[in-house]
Structure formats: C-alpha cells, structure tokens
N, C-alpha and C positions, 0 to 999 in steps of 0.2 A: 536429535536435531529436527527443528520444524521443517516441514515441506512447504515450500512457497510455489510449488508448480502442481497443478492438478488438472485433471480432465474435467470437462463441464459437469456441474451438478445434474442429478436427475431431477425431472420435473416434480416427482413425488418422493417425500422424505419422511422417515420417521419423526413423529412430534418431538419437539424439544421442550424439556421441562426445566423450569427455574425454580430452585429452592434457595432458602436462607433466612436470616433474621429479619424481624420487622426493621424498616428503615434502610435496608442494604440496597434498595433501589429496584426491587424485581419487577414492579409494576411498570416503570417507565422503560426498563430494559426489554421486557416483554412487548410492550406497544412498539418500541423502535424495531426490535427483531421481526415481529409480524409484518409491518410494513416493509422492512428491507427484503425479506425473502419471499413477500408475497403470500404468507400464510395466514390462518385464522387464528385471531387472539382468543384463548379461553382462560378465565380466571376463576379461582375457587369460589370467590365471594359471589361473582355473577351467575355461576353454575348453581351455587346454593339457593340464590333468590329464585332462579327459573324453577328449579325442581321442588321448593317447598312453597313458592308463592310469597314468601315473607323474608325480610331482612334477618340477620343473624340476632339483632338486638331484639327485633320483635318475637322471633321464634323462642330466644331465651326466656322473655317475659311469659310466654303462653306455656311453654312446656318444661322450664328449668335447666340447670345446668348439666345434669347427667344425660337427659335426653338430647340436648344440644351437641354434646361430645360425641355420642354415638351416632347421631344422624351426620355430623361433619365427616366423621371418619369413613362411614359409608359411601356418602356422596363424593368425596375425594378419589377413593378407590373406583367408584363407578366413572368419574370423570376421566380418569387415566385409561380405563379400559374403551371407553366409547370413543375417545378421541386419539387413536394410536397414530394417525398419520396426517401431515400436512397442517399441524397446529403448533402454535408457541403457548405453552401451558405454564400459567403462573400459580404456584401453590402457596397457601397461606400458613398459618401457625399448626396445622394439623400435621405438618411434616415432624413435629417433635413427638408424635405418637408412635411407639414401637411397632404397631401393626403396619402403619403406613410405611415407616421406615423399612421393614422387612420387605414389603411389596416393592419399594423404589430399589432395593438391592438386587432384586431380580429384573425389574424394569430396564435398568440401566444397561444389561447386556444386549439389549436391542433398541434402546433410545437413548439420545444424548441426555443426561440429567446433569444441569450445570449448578455448581454450588457458587451463588453469588456471595462475595464477602465486602466487607467495608472496613476502614480504619475505626477500631473500636471507639476511640477517643471521639471522633465524628459522631458516630452512632450514639454515644452517650449524650452528647450535646443535642443531637436532633431529637432523642427520645425523652430528654430531660430526666436522666435516671442518675441514681446515686452509684457510687463505686461497688457497693455489694451486690446490687441489681444487675450492673453491667457485668460484673464478673461472673454471676450465676447465669447470664444469657449467653455469654461467650461458651461456658462449659455446654450449654444446650446445642450452641452451634456447632461444636466438635462432633457431636452425633451425626451431623450431616455429611461428614467426610466420606464414611463408607457407603453412603447412599448414592453419591455422585460419580460421574465418569469424567467430569471436567470441572475445573475451578476458574472463576473468573473475579478478579479483583476489581471492584468498582471505584475508580478514582474520582474525586469531585473535580468539575471543570473549573480551571483557574484563570486562563487567559483568552477565553472566547470573547470576541469583540463585535460590534455591529458594523464595523468598517474594516475591510481588508486591503491593506496597501503593501506595495513593495518596500515602503520606507518605515514601516513599523508604527505608524500613527494608530492609536486606539482610543476608542471613546466608549459608548454605552454597552453594557453587557449584553450577550446574545446567548442564552443559555443552551447547555447541553450539546453544543456543536463538537466539542471534543469527545464527550461520552458517546454520541451517535457514531462518529468515525471509529472510535475504538472497538465498540462492540460489533458493529457491522463488519469490521475487518476479522474480528474474532469469529463471528458466524460464517464468515465466507471461508476460512480455514476449516472450521468444523464441518461445514457442508460439502467440503470438495469444491468450492466454487473459487477459480483463479482470480487473484486480484486483477482488476480491469478486464474482467471477462467481457468480450465483445461477441457480437452477432457473426463476424466474419471468422475465417481461420486465423490462427494466432499469427502474428508477425515476428518472423524469425529473428529480425533485427532487435526486437524489444527485449530488455533484460528478463523480463518476467515470463517469456516464451518456452525458456528451458530450465531444467532444474539446476540447482546451484553446483552440483557435481558434474554437470555436463559443460559447463563454462570453462573458459581458459583463465588460468591464474587467479584464482579467487582468494579472498582474505578473510580471516575469522578475527575481529577485534577482540582481545583478551580483557574482559572486565571482572575483578573480583568482586564477590558478593560483598565481603567485608567492607570495601571502599563505598559501595553504594549504600550500606546501612549508616556509614559514618557521614554521608552526605558529600562524599568526595566524587561527585558527578558532573560532568560536562557534557550538555547535549551535542556540543561541536564534535565530540569524539566520533559520533556516529557518522559524521560527513567526512571522514579522513580517508575515504577509499576502501572501507571495509564492505563485503558481501555478506557477512553474518556476524552476530555477536556471540562470542563465546563467553558464557556467564559461567565462571568458576566458583563452585561453593567451596570456599576455603574455611580455614580455621576460624570459626566465629561462634560466639556464644548463642546467638539468636538464629537459629536455622529452622524456625518452625514453618509449617507449611503456610501460615498466613504471611510471615516475612518474606518468603521466597515469592509467593504469588504478588505481593505488593510491589517487589522490586522489579519483577517481570512487567507488571503493569506500567511502571514508571518507564522502563525501556521502551514499551510498546508505544507510549505516547509520544516519544521523540522519534521512533523509526519503526518501519514495517518490515525491515528485513528480517530473515530467520535468526532463531536463537539456538546455539549449541549448548546444551546443559551439561556441564561436567562437574563431577565431585572429586576434589584433590584427595589423594591418598591419605594426607595428613588428618583429613576428617575422620576417616575411619579409625586412624591410629589413635587420635584424641578420644573418640568416642569409645574405643576399647577400654579405656581406663575410667569411664563414668557410668558403668552400669550397663553398657550395651554389649558386653562380652557374648552373652548367648545369642543375640541377634545376628552378630557379625559371624559368630561360628556356623550358625545355621546357613547364612549367605555363601560362606566359603564351601559349604558341604552340598549346596544344591547340585544335583545330577544334571547332566545334559539335557535329559528329557524335559525336565522342568523349566530350564532355560528355554528350550524351544517353545514351551507353552507360554511362558512370559513375553518372548518376541513376538508370538502369533498375535498377541492382544496389543499390540502398539498402535494399531490404527494408522493415522496419517503421520505419525512420529516416525522419522528415519533414526535408525541405530547406527553408531559407528562403533566398531569393534577396535579396540585400543591394545598396543602392546609396546612396552618401552624396554630398553636395555636388551635388546634381541640378539646380541653379538655371539652368543654360543647357541642359538636356536635356529632350526630349519625354518627360515621365513616363509617360504611357500606353504609348508605345513602349517603354520599359523594363520597365515592368510586363508587357506583352504578350510580350516576349521571354523574360523569367524563366518566365512561365507556360508558354509553348511548350517550353522546355528540360526541363520536368518539375518545377519547383520547386512545393513544396506551398503555401508562403506566400510573399509578397513583402514587403520592409522597404524604404520609401523615406524617407531623412531628408536635411535639409539644415540648413546653420546658420541660425539665426533673425537677421533683420537689425533686430528691434525687438520691442517687446511686443505690437503689434497686427499683426505680419507673420503672416499666415494663407494665404499664397500657397499653400503646400503642402497644406494642408488644403482650400482652395477648389477647387484643380484636382483632387486626388484624389477629391473628392467628386463630380466629374463622370463618374468611371469607370462603365461599365454594371454594374448591380446583378447581373445573371445571372453575370458574370465574376467579380466579387469574391466572390459567394456559393460558387463552386467553388474559387477560389483567393484566400483571405482576405488583406487589405492590412493592412500596419502602417505607419503614417504619422505623423511627428511632427518637429518641429523640436528641434534641440539647442542647448545653450548656456543662460546663465541667462535669456534672453529667451524661450526656447522651453519654459519649465515649463507654461505654460497648454495647449499642445498635446499635451503629454505626459499631462497629467491627463486629456484628453478623448480621447486615443488608446484604442482598446477592446481591443486585442490585444497582449498581452506587452510593456507599457510597461517600460523598464529602470528598476529602483529599487535603492537601496543600502541596506546595513545602517545602522542609527541611528548607530553610533560611526564609520562612514566618512564621513558627512556632517558636514564642518567648515564654520565660517563662511566661510573662503576658496573653498569649492566649492558656492557657491549654485545652480550648475546641476544639483547632484545632488538628487534628491527621494526619499523614503522611501515605502513602500506606504502607511503610515498618513497622511501628508500628502496623497498623491494622492487616498485616499479621503476624506479631510476635505474636500477640494476638491470632490468631487462631491456631498457633502451641502451645502456652503456655496452651491453654484451651483443647487440644487434638481434636480439629476440624480437623487438620492436623497433620500427622505423620512424624517424621523424616525418611527419607529413604535413602538407599544407591546406589549411581550410579556409573557406572564403564566406563572404557575404556578397551575393550577386543581386544587382538591382539598378534601377536608372537614377535613384536618388537616395543612396544609402549612406552618404558621407556624413549627413547632417546628424545621424543618431549615433552616439558612442556606445550604446548598451551592448549590442551583440558582440563586438570585438572584445569589449572590456569583460563581459561575463565568461565568454568562452577561454580567453587568455588566463584570467584568474583561476579558472577551474582547472586548466592545464597544470598551472604552477602548484596549485594545492595538492594534486594528485600525482605529481611527478611525470606528467606526460610531456614528452618532448616535442610537442607540435606548436606550429604558428596559426594564427588567425587574423585575416585582414579584410577590410572593405574592398570590394572591386566594383567601381561605378561602370556602367556600360549600358547601351541601349542595343548592343548587338548580340544576337544569339550565337554567331559564329565565334565571337570572342570568347564566350563561356564555353562553347564546344572545345576551343583549343586549350584553354586553361584546365578544363575538366577532363582532358584526355591524357594529362601528364601522369607519368607512373608515381609521382609522390603526392598526387591528389588525394586527399583524404575525405573531402565531402564539403558540402556548401548549404548555407542558409539562402532560400530563394525568396525575393521581395519583388514587387510590382516592377515592370510589366510581364515578368517570366513565370509566374505560377502557373499558368496555363499556356504559355507561348512556347515553353521548350518541347521541341519535337521528339518523340518516343518511336523508335523503330522496333523491329521484331526482336532485336537482341536486347532491347531495354525492357525493365519491368516496373510497374507502378503497384503499390499496395492496394488491396481491395478498398481502403479507406480513402486514398486519394483518388481512386476511379470514381468511387460514389460522390465524392466531393466535386470532382472536376477540376482539382488544382492541387499543386504540390508546394511545399515550403521548405523541403528537405531533399538533396541530392547526394546520393552516395555512389562511389564507383564499383562496378563489378569487375572483378580481377580475372585474368586470363587462365583458364585450367583446361587442360585435355582430358582430365579425369572426371571432374564435378561440373563442368560447364557452369550454368548459371545457377545451380542448387543454392537456394537463399541460405541454406544452413551452413554451407561450407563458406559462402560469400561472408556471412557474419562472422565466422572464425577469422577471416583475413583482415578485420578491422586492426588499425594500427601497425599495418604491414603494407610497404610499397609493392608495386607490381604493375604490369601491363593492363590498361584499361580496355575492356573489349565492350563496356555498355554502362549503362546507368541504371540506379534504382531509385524511383522517386516516391516520397512518402509526404504525409501531411501531419504535422503535430499540432496545429491550431486547434483542431477538435479535442485533442487529449488536454491541453491546456484549459479550454473552456470547460470540458467535462469535469476536471479536477476542481477547479475553483467553484463552480456552481454546486456540485454535489456536496463539498465539504462545508458551504455556507448555509445549506438548507436546513431549517430546523427539522426535528422529528414531526412536528405537525404539518409540515409542507413537504414531507417525503413523497417523491413522485409516485402517483397512481396512474396508470395507463387510462383509465376511463374517465377521470376528472381532472387531472393537472392540465392546466393550459399555460402556454408560453409565448411570449411576444419577441420577435426578432426584428430588429430595426435595421434596414439595409438590404441589399440584393447582390452584393458582389462576392468575391471569394470568401472573405471573412464570415459574411452572413451564411453562406453555404456550410462552411465548417461548423457554424453555430448550430444549424439546423440538424446537421448529421449527429453532432455531439447531443443534442436533445433526443433524437431518436435512439441513439444508443443507450442513454440513460432511462429510456422507457416512457418518454413523453410522446404522446400520440396526437395531441391537439396543440397546433402550432399555428400562430397567426404571423403574417409578414407585412410589415409596414415600410414603404420605400416611396421617395418622392416621384420616382418614374414608376408608375404602377405596372407596365407592361414588362419590365424587368422582374419585378416581385412575382407576376403571374408565370413567367418562364420558370423561375426557381421552383415555386409551388409545384407546377406541373412536373418538373424534373423529379422531385422527391417522391411525389404521390405516385409516378410511375416506378421509380426505383423500389419503393417500398413494396409494391405489388409483385414485382419481377424477383425479389429476393427469395432464397430457398425457404425462408420462414414466412414469406406471404403476409407481411406485417400489416395489420389494419391501422389506419392514420387518416387525419384530417388536418392538411396544410392547405390553408387558405390565405386570402389577401384582404387586409383592411385598407381601404383606398385613401382615407383622409383623415386628419385629425379631428374633424368635425363630425365624423361618422360615430354612431354609438356603439358600444361594445356589443357583440353579437349575443342574443339572448340565449342561446343554446350552448353557450360556453361559460365556465366558470371564470371568475376574475384571475389574471395573470398572476402567478407566484413566482414565475422566472421572466426576467426582462433582460435581453442582451443587445446592446448598442453596437452595432458594426460600421458605423458611419465615421468618417474624420471630423474632428472637432476644431481643426485648424484650416486655414487657408491652403488651397492647393492650386497651383497654376493660375493664381490670381482670382479664383473663385472664392466667393464669400463663404466663411464657415457656416455649418448647419445651424449652430445655435439651437439645438435640438432639446425642447421639453414636451412632457406629454399631457393630455388632458387628464384632470383629477379622476375621471371616471375609469380610466385606464389603470389607475393605480388604487383600486378600490378593495382590494384584498383585505379583509379584515385580520388575517393571520400575517400580513406582510409578505415576505419572501426575499428574493435576490435580485438586485439590480447590478449588471456586469457590464463594464465599459470597456472596448477594446482600444479606443482613443486615449493617448496619454499625452497630448498637446492641446491644451493645458491638462494637468493631472486631474484637477476638479472641473470637469465639464459642466455645461449648464444642466444636464440631465442629473448628474450625481448631486449637484447642489440642490435641486429642485427636490429630490428624494430625501436628502438629509435634513432639509427645511421642513418638509412635511412630516417625516418621522418625529422630529422634535416637537412640532406643533400637535400633532394628532395622537402622539405615542403609539404608532404603528410600528411592529418590529421589522422593518426592512433593513436588509444587510447590503451594503454597497461593496463593489469590488472594482478597484480602479484599474486603468489599462496597463499600468506598470507591473501590477502582480499577475495580469493575464500574460503579459510578455515574457515575464519570469517563468512561469509555469511552463508555457510552450517550449521556452528555450532549454529548461531542464530535459524534457523529453527528448528534444533534438540532441542535444550534448550525448545523452545516453545512446540514441541511435547511432551516432556518429562513432562513439569510441567504445561501446560496450562496457563502460564503466559507470557506476553509480554517481550520479552528480552532486557535487557539495553545493547543497541548496543555499546555505547560510552565506558562503563566499560569494556566490554569484548574486545574492541578493544585496550584499553589501556594496557591490559595484553599482547597482542602479543608485543606491543612496550617495555614493561617491561622487557619481557623475551627473546627478540630477540638476545642480545648479550650472552645468555648462549647456543645458538644454534650452535654447531659446523659445 
C-alpha cells in the first residue's frame, strides 16, 4: 500500500536518475522534476558537451564510433559519481551498455533510479520505426528493469485545456499540464514530501494530515486489473467515497510489468489517493500450470529471515499482512507473527457462519491496545453474512463500484451503503450545516454542492443558507449540539469573535479571515486537542468552542498550480504574481502564492492605502515566521504606471474584486494594460468573481491569447468556488469530496443565477 502521509522531506536528497528508451519523455520529465524539487538538472548530452567541448556528432566525426562509445560510457559513470546529491539526472542511450547497467544496479541502492516507460505503440509512431525495430527496442528496454528502483509510466496528455471552467468548457490545448501534475505527485511520494506540504504545522482537520490507517472508517475500492485492461473503467468510481484503491491483480493473460505500470498510471491520472496492490491467489494457481512452478516453489520455501530482508527494503510502501479462513488458528499468534516480520498493518478475515457470527470481532477485540496502535488491525467476516462486520470495520473495508454490485452479489457493499449503515446504527449522527452571511440567499451553489455530496456518500446531514447580519444569531445556531459546521461569507469572515476557548488555524490567522467554522466538542479527557476534535466529526455533542479555518487559499493554490505549464513553474527568485484587490479574498490569494513559493507579488487596488496595508501585513508576517521567508510584496498604484523594471512579467494574475454591482455601486469592469500581460510564456489568469462567469478581464485575456498566440490559461470563478468548497467539505466531514458530483451542481444551477 502506498503511504500518502510523510514527514517533511529533507532539504538535501540523493540525486534522482531517469533512464529509459528514446522518446519515453525523460528530458521533459527531468526538466519538470528539477523545477518542482528545486534541484539542478544534469543531462548526459550536456555533460558530454561540457567535458569534451564537442557535440556527440562532431566527436563522432573526429574520433570514430569506437572512441565515442568508450568516451560516452566513461563520462556517464563520471556524471553519476560527481552529481550524487541534489540533482535530477537524465541518462541517454549509454544505459544500454552492460558496464553502465552494472553500475546502476549498485547505484540504485542509495539513489532513486526511475525507469521511464511509455506505450510502445505511441513510441513506435513517435520514432517512426517499423515493427521489427520496435520489438528489438522493447527487448533492450527490459534490460533497464533490474537497474531501476522505481518505474514510472508516462501517459500522453489527453484533456489539457487553456481554459479551466467548472462547467467543462474546453478550448485550445495547453500541453503537459497533466504530465506535470502526475510526475510532480510521483516525485513528492518518492521524496517523502507530503501532498499539499505547507510551511505551518499540518492541519489535523485535513484528510492528508494523518495516515489512512489512523483515520476512522476508511474504504478501499476494489478494482480488478482485468477490468482495467478490458477498458471497463469509469473515473467516477474514484469519487464514490473511497479512501484508497485496492488494485487486484486477477487472472489475466497480460500481467507484464509494463501493463501493470500503465494501469496504475491511468488510475493515478484520475485520483491521487493511495493504491493497495493485491495479487489474487488464483494468479498463483494459474501460473503454477504455465511453467512457473519452480519460482512459486521457491516463493513458498522462503525462510522468515529472507522475508524480513525483503520487508526491510519496502521504502515508503506499507505492507499489509493478510490471512483468510482463520477459524482454526490462533488469531493473535497470526497477528504477532505478521507484526514481527515488519508488516505495517495486519488483515484477518474469515467466512461468516451466520448473521450473528461475531467470533472474529470478539477475539480480535481482545488484542492488546498498545500493539494494535503500533500495527493497526483490519478485521471482518466475508460473504453475504459478513456485511455487518464489514460496516463496523474501521480500516480499509473493501467496497465496490455501484455498477459492480448486482443482485446476485449481495456480499458486495458500496462505500455509500457502508456509510449509511453507520448513520443507521447511530455510530454517526445527522448534523446541520449552514452558509452564514448577509447576502447568501442569491447563490444556489454552496447548498447544492454540499447536499449533493452528502447524498452521494451516504452522509445523513443537511445544509442550508442562513442569511443574517447578526453575530449573536450565528453564535446561537452554532452552539447547538447538532451543529456540524458552516461556510462563512461577508461580512463575518473577520467579524466572528474568537475567545480563548476557540482556535484558529495558522492559515486563517496569517490571512486574517476565516471561511469555515467547525464546532469544538466538550471533552473532559481531551479538551480542545485538535486530533481528537477531528475524530468527532459527524458526531453530535455539546459545543464548547469553535475552530476557524480558511480554504480560499487552498482553492486558489490548487487551481493555479495545476494550470501552470512546466515552463512557468514557480521559481522564488524570478516568478512574479499580480493580485488585484485588497480584501479577504486578496489576502487568501497572497497567502496561497507565498505557500506556493512565489516571493515577488504586486498588489493593485483602487484604494491604494488598503493595498499598502495588506502588503505591509504580509511583508511583516513573512519576516516573523520561523522560516524567515525572504519576499517582496509591493503595490502598483495605477494602471497608468509602468511595470516595475526590477520584476519579471507576471505569469500569475489573480483577480479578487467583484465583477457585478454591489449595493448600487457600479461594477469594476476591470481590464489590464497590455504591458502587464507581456509574459512571452503566458501564464495563468484566475478570476474569483463568477457574476458574470466571463468577466471583462477573462474576455480580454482570451481575445489577446487568440490574437497573439500567447499561451495564457484562464480559470473562471466557478472553478475557484468549486475547488475551495471541496476542501471545505473535507474539513467539515473528514470524507473525500465527490468532485464530479459537486461540479455537476454548478452546471445544473448556473442558469438560475442572474
């Protein structure tokens, strides 16, 4: 099982090496990786040119093929030895050489060596090769397998667009957006960098703040490898409430390394939740009759000492020790042995003998708590009579896609059915969620999105708009024992008072505003421990205080980072961003940019003194943090002012001002001087306003992009609204949000918005 939770990566890491066939994408992936991790890019081709003073072709012309081969091998080995730390190294054709391969076999013991693969049909077309040459090249590629410690299947970008909207409109292609997202996520896992790693301490209410086995009632969606290969794959499966994907390698003719890597890459493109890799016993049984008897026999005869050695090399992968049909075995002895071998989790299952058969749960319930705390236990009965035990199992209960659960397969349960069972048995309580604000009734989106998500996941909650101008009214409603949480809109983002009993997240404190309010439950034992409070979500109880957070910055960060091209990846020394506005949303945008690594930020606002106040706030905050972040947040006073000569053109522009009339005031109708849009590599223009959806600024950028062919990507306000709402839903419920369902509500309700 993949570990989605890690401690912060160290600042210095062993160099990462990329190997693979020509055309597999090593060069662009190395470029993306170097920018993402902030490491130095070293390529075999460039290293050769610097060392010899000649290109490979010129060296060949002067010295001949034999000398070129000898020099190439010598320089590749030298390149690897001289750049052992803090580099992304791209190797060339020299990795086909046995001497280089032998070196890499040892090198991978201390350095990540990634074998980059690509669909061989695509590679054949790209390299314009015939069948015989393609097959021969694939044979050469198989020699890379023992040289690598990791494999990465490089999928071709399919749906990247230059316009990101919550209603799905797509226009001109924007290359490599998906490739960048996928490979950066892969590198984060490899480097031990937690997804959405932030400068402050982790937020206990965020799903990614704790390992999956530490959360309550998690589900693993069972997906058979044969179904994926056959094309029976629906990305919506991964939004059905699962916390992990249980990829089952079932009886299938094609279980090659390449085929498995490709299907994992396809899953990764749709979801970033952990993958549990499981091989069916039937696969071993089938292969036992196809010439693999010696290998399987050796596997069965592996001594426990060798198993310990294998498990010691698992790196960041977590191993689940499994045993089924345990009715005649000492369960605790099985658990203890698996734990002693180094398993991170243990799964004990048996066939249920009846609806009231709770033997397994009763026995495992007597296991020492301190042991189970260190090595979590998965325990449930299987079959149609075992559904009750599956519902009450707390860790990685297997669930199936809705379309896979047929009337003849009653022992299969969905995540929704399991969750409904927890509400029906009062493990969880139906709570009331709200949207607080002075003018919230005009927007149908928050209630529609949250209600649809509750319905999709089987959560028995309600959500309604609560329009008020009184803080005392909010205090009254939010003090109820069945209060689950609230979205906060103007004018309360900074108006709700916080006493000593209340808690703000470090992010909300830095921004100076909240948009999410959660109850703190009464506890004589745990007090306001945020870890315990997070475990009480979906449960009623006396409210003793509130927890305030801000997800606006998360939505902004997510939208912008996904849309930046590899060329515009943020560099702290050169990247410049422009934020329009000086209110709470602008503060969230600036905070998001700082967290993303941007250090040069300009603020433009009609009231200059407000912009200066915001700039002073964040310049001071950056100096006062434990990281003492260097930065330059300044104000550009007028659209008639020239762009500062000491700053690069902006590649990130975030507009945080309303585009419609408020309280009779005329709308901003904002457009920017062409000089402010002078980036030759384009960038991202994100709009927080969504009335109208196409604001004057977005229209200006789209027209300019079409006219001058500059690759600007636009993100409309509904996409921004959706993304922050997803983070908000997950904070409130502790469940993975069904993005597709919430997105469809924006599409369905768009016509109702005037």
